[in-house]
Structures are given as structure tokens and as C-alpha cells.
ZATI-485282 format. One line per 10 residues: for each residue x, y, z of N, C-alpha, C, O. Coordinates in steps of 0.1 Angstrom, whole numbers. Layout:
<rs>
X Y Z X Y Z X Y Z X Y Z  ...
</rs>
This chain:
<rs>
-177 -210 22 -189 -202 19 -189 -200 4 -179 -196 -3  -201 -203 -2 -202 -201 -17 -216 -194 -20 -220 -194 -32  -222 -187 -10 -233 -179 -13 -229 -167 -20 -218 -161 -18  -238 -162 -29 -234 -151 -38 -235 -137 -31 -244 -136 -22  -227 -128 -35 -228 -114 -30 -232 -105 -42 -228 -107 -53  -241 -96 -39 -245 -86 -49 -232 -78 -53 -230 -74 -64  -225 -75 -42 -212 -67 -44 -202 -72 -34 -205 -73 -22  -190 -75 -39 -179 -80 -31 -168 -70 -32 -163 -67 -43  -164 -64 -21 -152 -55 -20 -140 -64 -15 -140 -69 -4  -131 -66 -24 -119 -74 -21 -107 -65 -17 -102 -58 -26
-103 -66 -5 -92 -58 0 -97 -46 8 -106 -39 5  -89 -43 19 -93 -32 28 -83 -21 26 -77 -16 36  -81 -17 14 -72 -6 11 -78 8 13 -90 9 18  -70 18 11 -75 32 14 -88 36 7 -97 42 13  -90 32 -6 -102 35 -13 -114 28 -7 -124 35 -6  -113 15 -4 -124 8 2 -128 13 16 -139 14 20  -118 18 23 -120 24 36 -129 36 34 -138 39 42  -126 44 24 -133 56 21 -148 53 17 -157 60 21  -150 42 10 -163 37 6 -171 34 18 -182 38 20  -165 26 27 -172 21 39 -175 33 48 -186 34 54
-166 43 49 -168 54 58 -180 62 53 -189 67 60  -181 64 40 -193 71 34 -206 64 36 -216 70 40  -206 51 35 -218 43 37 -222 43 52 -234 41 55  -212 44 60 -215 44 75 -220 57 80 -226 57 91  -219 68 73 -224 81 78 -239 81 77 -245 78 67  -246 84 89 -260 84 89 -267 92 78 -277 88 72  -261 103 74 -267 112 64 -265 107 50 -272 112 41  -257 97 48 -254 92 35 -257 77 33 -253 71 23  -264 71 42 -266 56 41 -275 53 29 -275 42 24  -283 63 25 -292 60 13 -283 58 1 -288 53 -9
-270 62 1 -262 60 -11 -256 46 -11 -250 42 -22  -258 38 -1 -253 24 -1 -261 16 -11 -274 17 -10  -255 8 -19 -263 0 -29 -271 -10 -21 -267 -14 -10  -282 -14 -26 -290 -24 -20 -284 -38 -23 -276 -40 -32  -288 -48 -14 -283 -61 -16 -273 -65 -6 -270 -58 3  -267 -77 -8 -257 -83 1 -244 -78 -4 -239 -80 -15  -236 -72 6 -223 -66 3 -213 -72 13 -216 -73 25  -202 -77 8 -191 -82 17 -178 -75 15 -175 -70 4  -170 -74 25 -156 -69 24 -147 -80 28 -148 -86 39  -138 -84 19 -128 -94 22 -115 -87 26 -110 -79 19
-110 -92 38 -97 -86 43 -89 -98 48 -94 -108 53  -75 -97 47 -67 -107 52 -67 -109 67 -65 -119 72  -70 -98 74 -72 -99 88 -83 -89 93 -89 -82 84  -85 -87 106 -96 -79 110 -92 -64 111 -100 -56 116  -80 -60 107 -76 -47 108 -72 -41 94 -67 -49 85  -73 -29 92 -67 -22 80 -56 -13 85 -58 -5 94  -44 -15 80 -32 -8 84 -30 5 76 -32 4 64  -27 15 82 -24 28 75 -9 30 73 -2 31 82  -5 29 60 9 29 57 16 42 60 28 41 63  9 53 61 15 66 64 21 66 78 29 75 81
16 58 87 20 58 101 30 47 104 35 46 115  34 39 94 43 28 96 57 33 101 62 27 110  63 43 94 76 47 99 75 52 113 85 50 121  65 59 117 63 64 131 62 52 141 67 53 152  55 42 136 54 30 145 68 24 147 72 20 158  76 22 136 89 16 137 99 25 146 107 19 153  97 38 145 106 46 153 102 48 167 109 54 175  90 42 171 86 43 184 77 55 188 73 57 199  72 62 177 64 74 180 49 70 181 41 78 187  45 59 175 32 54 176 31 40 182 41 33 182
20 37 188 17 23 192 9 16 181 3 22 173  9 3 182 2 -6 172 -12 -1 170 -17 0 159  -20 1 181 -34 4 180 -36 17 173 -47 19 168  -27 26 173 -29 39 167 -28 38 152 -32 47 144  -22 27 146 -19 26 132 -28 17 125 -26 14 113  -38 12 131 -47 3 124 -62 6 128 -65 12 138  -71 2 119 -85 5 120 -92 -9 122 -90 -18 114  -101 -9 132 -109 -21 134 -120 -22 124 -128 -13 123  -119 -32 116 -129 -33 104 -143 -37 108 -152 -34 102  -144 -45 119 -157 -50 123 -167 -39 125 -178 -40 120
-163 -29 133 -172 -19 137 -176 -10 124 -187 -6 122  -166 -7 116 -168 1 104 -177 -7 94 -186 -1 88  -175 -20 93 -184 -28 84 -198 -28 89 -207 -27 81  -200 -30 102 -213 -31 107 -221 -18 105 -232 -18 102  -214 -7 107 -220 6 105 -224 9 91 -233 16 88  -216 3 82 -219 5 67 -228 -6 62 -232 -5 50  -232 -15 70 -241 -26 65 -234 -36 56 -240 -41 46  -222 -39 59 -213 -48 51 -208 -59 59 -205 -57 71  -208 -71 53 -203 -83 60 -188 -83 59 -182 -82 48  -181 -86 71 -167 -87 71 -163 -101 69 -167 -110 77
-154 -104 59 -150 -118 56 -135 -118 58 -128 -110 52  -129 -127 66 -115 -128 68 -110 -139 59 -114 -150 60  -100 -135 50 -95 -145 41 -85 -138 31 -84 -126 30  -77 -147 25 -67 -142 15 -71 -146 1 -72 -158 -2  -73 -136 -8 -76 -139 -22 -64 -145 -29 -53 -140 -27  -66 -156 -36 -55 -162 -43 -58 -164 -58 -49 -169 -66  -70 -161 -62 -73 -163 -76 -87 -157 -80 -95 -155 -71  -89 -155 -92 -102 -149 -97 -105 -155 -111 -97 -155 -120  -117 -159 -112 -123 -163 -125 -134 -154 -129 -145 -154 -124  -130 -144 -137 -139 -134 -141 -151 -139 -149 -162 -132 -150
-149 -150 -156 -160 -156 -164 -171 -162 -155 -183 -159 -158  -167 -169 -145 -177 -175 -136 -180 -166 -124 -189 -169 -116  -174 -154 -124 -176 -144 -113 -174 -150 -100 -183 -150 -91  -162 -155 -97 -159 -162 -85 -145 -159 -81 -135 -159 -89  -143 -155 -68 -130 -152 -62 -126 -163 -53 -134 -168 -44  -114 -169 -56 -109 -180 -48 -100 -175 -36 -93 -165 -37  -102 -182 -25 -94 -179 -13 -84 -190 -10 -85 -201 -14  -74 -186 -2 -63 -196 2 -68 -208 10 -62 -218 9  -79 -206 17 -84 -218 25 -94 -227 17 -100 -235 23  -95 -225 4 -104 -233 -4 -117 -228 -6 -125 -233 -15
-121 -217 1 -134 -211 -2 -135 -204 -15 -124 -200 -21  -147 -203 -20 -149 -195 -33 -161 -186 -31 -171 -190 -26  -159 -173 -34 -170 -163 -32 -175 -159 -45 -168 -154 -54  -188 -161 -47 -195 -157 -59 -200 -142 -58 -204 -138 -47  -199 -135 -69 -203 -121 -69 -210 -118 -81 -209 -124 -92  -219 -107 -80 -224 -101 -92 -216 -89 -97 -213 -87 -109  -211 -81 -87 -202 -70 -89 -190 -72 -80 -192 -76 -68  -179 -67 -85 -166 -69 -77 -158 -56 -77 -157 -50 -88  -152 -53 -66 -143 -41 -65 -130 -46 -59 -130 -52 -48  -119 -43 -66 -106 -48 -62 -98 -36 -56 -96 -26 -63
-94 -38 -44 -85 -28 -37 -75 -35 -29 -73 -34 -17  -67 -44 -36 -59 -54 -30 -44 -50 -28 -36 -57 -23  -41 -38 -33 -27 -34 -32 -17 -41 -41 -22 -46 -52  -5 -41 -38 6 -46 -46 16 -53 -37 15 -52 -25  26 -58 -43 37 -64 -35 50 -58 -40 51 -54 -51  60 -56 -31 73 -51 -36 79 -61 -46 78 -73 -45  87 -56 -56 93 -64 -65 106 -71 -59 114 -64 -54  106 -84 -59 116 -91 -52 127 -96 -61 124 -101 -72  140 -95 -58 150 -100 -66 150 -116 -66 145 -122 -56  156 -122 -76 157 -137 -75 167 -140 -64 177 -134 -62
163 -151 -57 171 -155 -45 175 -170 -46 166 -178 -49  187 -172 -44 192 -186 -44 201 -188 -32 209 -179 -28  200 -200 -26 208 -203 -14 202 -197 -1 192 -189 -2  207 -201 10 201 -196 23 212 -187 30 223 -185 25  207 -181 41 217 -173 48 212 -159 50 216 -152 59  203 -154 41 198 -141 41 183 -141 43 176 -147 35  178 -135 53 163 -134 56 158 -122 50 162 -111 52  147 -124 41 142 -113 34 128 -109 40 120 -118 43  126 -96 42 113 -91 48 107 -81 39 113 -70 38  96 -84 32 90 -74 24 81 -65 32 75 -69 42
81 -52 28 73 -42 36 58 -44 35 51 -39 43  53 -52 25 39 -55 24 38 -70 23 47 -77 17  28 -76 29 17 -70 36 21 -65 50 30 -71 56  15 -54 55 20 -47 67 19 -56 79 28 -55 88  9 -64 81 7 -72 93 18 -82 94 24 -84 105  22 -88 83 33 -98 83 46 -91 86 55 -96 93  48 -79 80 60 -72 82 62 -68 96 73 -69 102  52 -63 102 53 -58 116 56 -70 126 64 -68 135  50 -81 123 52 -93 132 67 -97 131 73 -100 141  72 -98 119 86 -102 117 96 -92 122 106 -95 127
92 -79 120 101 -68 125 102 -69 140 113 -67 145  92 -72 147 92 -73 162 101 -85 166 108 -84 176  101 -95 158 110 -107 161 124 -103 158 133 -106 166  127 -95 147 141 -91 144 146 -82 156 158 -82 159  137 -74 162 142 -65 172 146 -71 185 153 -65 193  143 -84 186 148 -91 198 163 -94 197 170 -96 207  168 -94 185 183 -96 182 187 -87 171 189 -92 160  189 -74 173 192 -65 163 205 -68 155 215 -72 162  205 -67 142 216 -70 134 217 -59 123 207 -53 120  229 -58 117 230 -49 105 220 -54 94 218 -66 93
215 -44 87 206 -48 76 207 -39 64 212 -28 65  201 -43 53 200 -35 41 185 -32 38 177 -41 41  183 -21 31 169 -18 26 171 -16 11 179 -9 6  162 -23 4 162 -22 -11 150 -13 -15 139 -17 -13  153 -2 -21 143 7 -26 146 21 -21 147 24 -10  148 30 -31 152 44 -28 141 54 -30 143 66 -32  128 49 -30 117 58 -30 114 64 -16 121 62 -7  102 70 -15 98 76 -2 97 65 9 102 68 20  92 53 6 91 43 16 105 38 21 107 37 33  114 36 12 128 32 16 135 43 25 141 39 35
133 55 21 139 66 29 133 67 42 140 68 52  120 67 43 113 68 56 117 56 65 120 58 77  118 44 60 121 32 68 135 33 73 138 31 85  145 38 64 159 39 69 160 49 80 167 46 90  153 60 79 154 70 90 147 65 102 151 69 113  137 57 101 129 53 113 137 42 121 136 42 133  145 34 114 151 22 121 166 24 123 172 16 129  171 35 118 186 37 119 191 36 133 202 30 135  184 41 143 188 40 157 186 27 164 189 25 175  179 18 157 175 5 163 183 -7 159 181 -18 164
192 -5 149 200 -16 144 215 -11 143 217 1 143  224 -20 143 238 -15 143 242 -6 131 248 4 132  238 -11 119 240 -3 106 229 -6 96 223 -16 96  227 5 88 217 4 78 223 8 64 230 18 64  221 0 54 225 4 40 213 4 32 205 -5 31  211 16 25 200 18 16 205 17 1 213 25 -3  199 8 -6 203 6 -20 192 9 -30 180 5 -27  195 16 -40 185 20 -50 190 18 -64 202 21 -67  182 14 -73 186 11 -87 188 24 -95 195 24 -105  183 35 -90 184 48 -97 189 58 -87 196 55 -78
185 71 -89 188 81 -80 179 81 -68 167 78 -70  183 84 -56 174 85 -45 163 94 -47 165 105 -52  151 90 -44 138 98 -46 137 103 -60 133 114 -62  140 94 -69 138 97 -83 123 101 -86 114 94 -81  121 111 -94 108 116 -96 104 128 -87 94 135 -90  111 130 -76 109 141 -68 119 152 -71 129 149 -78  117 164 -67 127 175 -69 141 172 -64 142 166 -53  151 175 -71 165 173 -66 168 178 -52 175 172 -45  161 189 -49 163 195 -36 158 186 -25 164 186 -14  148 178 -27 143 169 -17 153 157 -15 155 153 -4
159 153 -26 170 143 -25 181 148 -16 186 141 -8  185 160 -18 196 166 -10 193 167 4 201 164 13  180 170 7 176 171 21 176 157 27 180 155 39  171 147 20 170 133 25 184 128 27 187 121 37  194 130 18 207 126 19 214 131 32 221 125 39  211 144 35 216 150 47 211 143 59 219 140 69  198 140 60 193 133 72 198 119 73 201 114 84  199 112 61 204 99 62 219 98 66 222 89 74  227 108 62 241 108 66 242 111 81 250 105 88  233 120 86 233 123 100 230 111 108 235 110 120
222 102 103 218 89 111 228 78 108 226 67 114  238 80 100 247 70 97 243 60 87 249 49 86  233 63 79 228 54 69 237 55 56 239 66 51  242 43 52 250 43 40 241 42 28 232 33 27  242 51 18 233 51 6 242 47 -6 252 52 -9  236 37 -14 242 33 -26 232 35 -38 223 28 -39  235 46 -46 226 49 -57 231 42 -70 242 37 -70  222 41 -80 225 35 -93 231 21 -90 241 17 -96  224 14 -82 229 0 -77 217 -10 -78 213 -14 -67  213 -13 -90 201 -22 -91 205 -36 -86 215 -42 -91
198 -42 -77 201 -55 -71 193 -65 -80 181 -65 -80  201 -73 -87 194 -83 -96 192 -97 -90 184 -104 -94  200 -100 -80 199 -113 -74 205 -113 -60 213 -105 -56  200 -123 -53 205 -126 -39 211 -140 -40 204 -150 -43  224 -141 -37 230 -154 -36 236 -156 -22 245 -150 -18  230 -166 -15 233 -168 -1 232 -155 7 221 -150 8  243 -150 12 242 -138 20 246 -125 12 248 -114 19  247 -126 -1 252 -114 -8 241 -109 -18 233 -116 -24  241 -95 -19 233 -88 -29 242 -86 -41 253 -80 -40  237 -90 -53 245 -88 -65 240 -77 -74 228 -77 -76
248 -68 -79 244 -58 -88 255 -58 -100 267 -57 -97  250 -60 -112 259 -61 -124 269 -72 -121 281 -71 -125  265 -82 -115 273 -94 -113 283 -93 -102 291 -103 -100  283 -82 -94 293 -81 -83 286 -79 -70 274 -74 -70  292 -83 -59 286 -82 -46 287 -68 -41 297 -61 -41  275 -62 -37 274 -48 -32 271 -48 -18 271 -37 -12  267 -59 -12 264 -59 2 263 -73 7 259 -82 -1  267 -76 19 266 -89 25 261 -88 39 266 -80 47  252 -97 42 246 -97 56 235 -107 57 234 -116 48  227 -106 68 217 -117 70 203 -112 69 194 -120 70
201 -99 69 187 -93 69 185 -83 58 193 -73 57  174 -84 50 171 -74 40 157 -71 40 148 -79 41  154 -58 40 140 -53 39 138 -48 25 146 -40 19  127 -53 18 124 -49 4 113 -39 4 102 -42 8  116 -27 0 106 -16 -1 107 -10 -15 106 2 -17  109 -19 -25 111 -14 -39 97 -11 -45 87 -12 -39  97 -8 -58 85 -5 -66 75 -15 -66 77 -27 -62  62 -11 -69 51 -20 -69 52 -31 -79 55 -29 -90  48 -43 -75 47 -55 -83 33 -60 -82 27 -61 -71  26 -64 -93 12 -68 -93 11 -82 -87 20 -90 -88
0 -84 -80 -3 -98 -75 -3 -107 -87 -10 -105 -97  4 -118 -86 6 -127 -98 -6 -133 -104 -7 -135 -116  -16 -136 -96 -28 -143 -101 -37 -133 -109 -46 -138 -116  -35 -120 -108 -44 -111 -116 -43 -113 -131 -52 -112 -138  -30 -117 -135 -28 -119 -149 -36 -131 -155 -38 -132 -167  -40 -140 -146 -47 -152 -150 -62 -151 -148 -69 -161 -149  -67 -139 -144 -80 -137 -139 -90 -136 -151 -102 -138 -149  -85 -133 -163 -94 -130 -174 -96 -115 -176 -102 -111 -186  -93 -107 -166 -94 -93 -167 -83 -87 -176 -72 -93 -176  -86 -76 -183 -75 -70 -191 -65 -64 -181 -68 -56 -172
-52 -67 -183 -41 -62 -175 -31 -56 -184 -30 -59 -196  -23 -47 -178 -12 -40 -186 0 -50 -186 -1 -61 -181  11 -45 -192 23 -54 -193 29 -58 -180 36 -68 -180  26 -50 -169 32 -54 -156 22 -62 -148 26 -67 -137  10 -65 -153 1 -74 -146 -10 -66 -138 -17 -73 -131  -10 -53 -138 -20 -45 -131 -33 -44 -139 -33 -44 -151  -44 -44 -132 -57 -44 -139 -60 -31 -146 -59 -20 -139  -62 -31 -159 -65 -19 -166 -79 -14 -163 -89 -21 -164  -80 -1 -160 -93 5 -157 -95 18 -165 -85 24 -171  -107 22 -167 -110 35 -173 -112 46 -163 -109 44 -151
-115 58 -168 -116 69 -159 -127 68 -149 -128 76 -140  -136 58 -151 -147 56 -141 -143 45 -131 -151 41 -123  -130 41 -131 -124 31 -122 -129 17 -125 -129 9 -116  -134 15 -137 -140 3 -141 -131 -5 -150 -123 1 -158  -130 -19 -148 -122 -27 -157 -126 -24 -172 -137 -23 -175  -115 -23 -180 -117 -20 -194 -123 -33 -201 -128 -31 -213  -123 -44 -195 -128 -56 -202 -141 -62 -195 -148 -69 -202  -143 -58 -182 -155 -64 -175 -162 -52 -168 -156 -47 -158  -173 -48 -172 -180 -37 -166 -186 -39 -153 -192 -30 -147  -186 -52 -148 -191 -55 -135 -179 -55 -125 -181 -60 -113
-167 -51 -129 -155 -52 -120 -149 -38 -119 -147 -31 -130  -146 -33 -107 -139 -21 -105 -125 -24 -99 -124 -35 -93  -115 -16 -101 -102 -18 -95 -96 -4 -91 -97 5 -99  -91 -3 -79 -85 10 -75 -72 7 -67 -69 -4 -64  -65 18 -65 -53 17 -57 -42 10 -65 -41 11 -77  -33 4 -57 -20 -1 -63 -23 -13 -73 -14 -16 -81  -34 -20 -72 -36 -31 -81 -41 -27 -94 -42 -35 -103  -44 -14 -96 -50 -9 -109 -40 -1 -117 -30 4 -112  -43 -1 -130 -35 7 -139 -43 17 -146 -53 14 -154  -40 30 -144 -48 41 -150 -38 52 -154 -29 55 -146
-39 57 -166 -30 67 -171 -29 79 -161 -40 84 -156  -17 84 -159 -15 96 -151 -19 94 -136 -22 104 -129  -19 82 -132 -23 79 -118 -13 70 -112 -14 58 -113  -3 75 -105 8 67 -99 3 58 -88 -8 60 -83  11 47 -86 8 38 -74 12 46 -62 23 45 -57  2 53 -56 5 62 -44 -7 62 -36 -19 64 -41  -6 61 -23 -17 62 -14 -26 74 -15 -38 73 -12  -19 85 -18 -27 98 -19 -38 97 -30 -49 101 -28  -34 90 -41 -44 89 -52 -54 79 -49 -66 80 -52  -51 68 -41 -60 58 -37 -71 64 -28 -83 61 -29
-67 73 -19 -76 79 -10 -86 87 -18 -98 87 -15  -81 94 -28 -90 103 -36 -99 95 -45 -109 101 -50  -96 83 -48 -105 74 -56 -117 70 -48 -127 66 -54  -116 70 -35 -127 64 -26 -140 71 -29 -150 63 -31  -142 84 -28 -155 90 -30 -161 87 -44 -173 84 -45  -153 87 -55 -158 84 -68 -162 69 -69 -172 66 -75  -154 60 -63 -158 46 -63 -171 44 -55 -179 37 -60  -173 50 -44 -185 49 -36 -197 53 -45 -207 46 -45  -196 64 -52 -207 69 -60 -209 59 -72 -221 56 -75  -199 54 -78 -200 46 -90 -205 32 -87 -213 26 -95
-202 27 -75 -207 14 -72 -222 14 -70 -230 6 -75  -227 25 -63 -241 27 -62 -248 30 -75 -259 25 -78  -242 38 -83 -247 42 -96 -249 30 -105 -259 29 -112  -239 21 -106 -239 10 -115 -250 0 -111 -257 -5 -120  -252 -2 -98 -262 -11 -94 -276 -6 -96 -286 -13 -96  -277 7 -97 -290 14 -98 -292 19 -113 -303 24 -116  -283 16 -122 -285 20 -136 -283 35 -138 -288 40 -148  -276 42 -129 -273 56 -131 -260 59 -138 -251 50 -138  -257 70 -144 -244 73 -151 -233 73 -140 -235 76 -129  -221 69 -145 -209 69 -136 -202 82 -136 -202 89 -146
-195 85 -125 -187 97 -124 -173 94 -129 -169 82 -130  -166 104 -133 -152 103 -138 -142 107 -127 -144 117 -120  -132 99 -125 -121 102 -116 -110 110 -123 -105 106 -134  -107 122 -118 -96 130 -124 -84 130 -115 -85 137 -104  -74 123 -118 -62 123 -109 -56 138 -108 -56 145 -118  -53 141 -96 -47 154 -94 -34 156 -101 -27 146 -102  -31 168 -105 -19 170 -112 -7 170 -103 4 166 -108  -8 174 -91 3 174 -81 -2 168 -69 -14 169 -65  7 161 -62 4 155 -49 15 159 -39 27 159 -42  10 163 -27 20 167 -16 27 154 -12 21 144 -9
40 155 -10 48 144 -5 53 149 9 60 159 11  50 141 19 55 143 33 62 131 38 56 120 39  75 132 40 83 120 44 87 122 59 94 132 62  84 113 67 88 113 81 103 111 82 109 103 75  109 119 91 124 118 92 128 110 105 140 110 108  119 104 112 122 95 123 124 102 136 126 95 146  125 115 136 127 123 148 116 133 152 117 142 160  104 130 145 93 139 147 91 150 137 81 156 136  101 151 128 101 161 117 96 154 104 93 142 104  96 162 94 93 156 81 99 165 70 102 176 71
101 158 58 105 165 46 92 167 37 83 158 38  92 178 30 80 181 22 84 185 8 94 191 6  75 181 -2 77 185 -15 63 188 -21 54 180 -20  62 200 -28 49 203 -35 53 213 -46 58 223 -44  49 208 -58 50 217 -70 64 222 -72 66 233 -76  74 213 -69 88 217 -71 94 224 -59 107 226 -59  86 228 -49 91 234 -37 94 223 -26 86 214 -25  104 225 -18 107 216 -7 109 223 6 112 235 6  108 215 17 110 221 30 112 209 40 111 198 36  116 213 52 118 203 62 116 209 76 117 222 77
114 201 86 114 206 100 103 200 108 95 192 104  103 204 121 94 198 131 79 203 128 70 195 131  77 215 123 64 219 120 57 211 109 45 208 110  65 207 99 60 198 89 57 184 95 48 177 91  65 180 105 63 167 112 49 168 119 42 158 119  47 179 126 34 181 133 22 181 123 12 175 126  24 187 112 14 187 102 11 173 96 -1 169 95  22 165 94 20 151 89 13 143 100 4 135 97  17 145 112 10 138 123 -5 141 124 -13 133 126  -8 154 122 -22 159 122 -30 152 111 -41 148 113
-24 152 99 -31 146 87 -33 131 89 -44 125 86  -23 124 94 -23 110 96 -34 106 107 -42 97 105  -33 113 118 -43 110 129 -57 114 124 -67 107 128  -59 124 116 -72 128 111 -77 117 102 -89 114 102  -69 111 93 -73 100 85 -78 88 93 -89 83 91  -71 85 104 -75 74 112 -88 77 120 -97 68 121  -89 89 125 -101 93 132 -114 92 123 -125 88 128  -112 96 110 -124 96 101 -129 82 99 -141 80 96  -121 72 100 -125 58 97 -127 50 110 -129 38 108  -127 56 121 -130 48 133 -144 51 138 -149 62 137
-151 40 142 -164 41 147 -164 40 162 -159 31 168  -169 50 169 -169 51 184 -176 38 190 -177 37 202
</rs>
């Protein structure tokens, strides 16, 4: 396919889901930009990362954690395109796909996410499973579950902690390794609560243990072996999609697309970028911020195509952190305060299910 799109939405991330939901609402369809609009997604589902730990622990079923894109796109008047973006030429305004197709666009919005940062690997013997993309992770995790083995998780942020607590009862042993302090950036009290839950589940935690390389079946930190086994889950910090740096768009030193407060590329005013693939001051790579970018993005896409002024996105100063503990409970952090328990777990479940319900078309 090489027909042009007036607007191409690349990626079915949280912000683009918010855009589609707004355009699908009968009372707000007049806000949809005119012209041909397409959504590119790697598959026909959008996965909600907030429910992944609950899926792994057995609290949710697959169908509860994903959104059918076909119905949502039809309601929003958007064409659903299944494919994997592998390159972008911002000069010719063309997005390349892995199957050889090229999609021409007048305006482009990127909500493609990121990838975990992977250590250098040499030799065989250790199978590595990155937590993103979610569809591939879930498929391989189901295969791993047919023959459970000890495993390690690389990454001491919220994702790594939630994964460790979710799968601890499903494998013989779990080792969680982090290059800094566990839950760095969160209040120390949240770390203490997390360590207590991890110890209760038998998870071994190794802090200040940056893994620089994988050699055969060993993880190396500062030149010494810190773990040996056959399976590793990588849930480390965000790494930019490698082809973005060659796209012609202005990118930061890590390869993320630089945007202004209107969510617009700083080098190409016909390109927007949101979520984990974008770089904006005071806006962490966090799903909470991506969700909040959705309404501003929807307004600005319509405004730009109609010649109206753009709105400014103001990142919130504080974000609520809710971490599933794998047993129906949750840990919470807000403005330096922390808590835990089943009531917080019910609250997290209510918020997660509410997000899914808002984006489902009956």
C-alpha cells in the first residue's frame, strides 16, 4: 500500500487509544480531522500494560487485558493497518514497514513506545525475553510455563518489582537484579514495603548490580558473574527504537524524538510524538503521562489540520504509583506518602478495568 494518508497514527499506545476514543464518541465526532486517517498497529489488539502483572499471576484472562482495535477504529472513522514500522523518512514523508510496504502521510503521530535496554550478549545457553512488545512476551511466557525453570529479572523499577511478585509462585526461583537501588526515584518507604513482599515470596534481590554483559549462561556485573541460568526477563529502563535516530527528526542523546509542549516534533511541525518514544522535559517515560497526553493530542491533531492554535500539554507534578503485589493487593505512593493492602489492590483493579471499559466498543 502506498496511497497517502492525510493523517497517520503510528502505534496503538495509550495516547492514541485516547485519541480514538474521543473521536468515536458520538458527541465529539465533529472534532475528528477531515480526510483519510489510518492507525498502524503491530497486531489487531492494544495491550494494557497495567494489567500484565495480573495476567501473569492468573488474576486476569487474556481477553481482559487487550482492546480490539477494529471496532474502536471503525467507530472513530479510522482505517486499521496491521504492520510493523521499521523506518521513517521525514523528508519524503514516508513510513517504512517490515513487509516492504511504505505509507505516505501528510501528518504523522508517533506513539510507538520503547524497548527495554538489553545487555550485550555473546554465546548461547541463555534465553532472553524482553517485556516489550507485550504480545511477543506473553506468547513466549506461555511457552516457558510449560517447563518452569529458575529465572532472573533485570530491572528494579516498578515493572520489575511487579513481574517478580506476579511470577514468584510459578517458577522454582526468581532473582531480581537492578543497577541502582530498588524503586529508585520512589520514596524509600515504598522500597522497604516492596522488599518485604519480595522476601515473603522468596525473591532474591541484588541491588547496585548493573548487568553489563551476558556470556553464555552467566550475567556479568563489573566483570564478575552475578547469576547463572537459562532464562532472563528484561524489564529495564526505556530504550529508543533504533531507526528513529535515522529518521531525520530531531532526537535527544538517547534517540527519543524531541517534542515541544504542544507534543509536536521540534524539527518537523507535521509530526507529533507522544508516550515512551518522545522526549519532553519533566515528562517521564510512564504510562500515566501518556494517557494524559491523549486529550491534548486529539485536540492538536484536529487544530493543526484546520489551522487553529495548538493546546499546551502540562505534565502533572506528581503521579500516583500503584504496584500490584501479585496476591490481589497493591503498593501505593503519592507525594511522598506510601501504603499497601487489599483495598489498594481493589482500587487498582477498578482503575484498570475502567480504562479498558472506556476504550471498548460494544
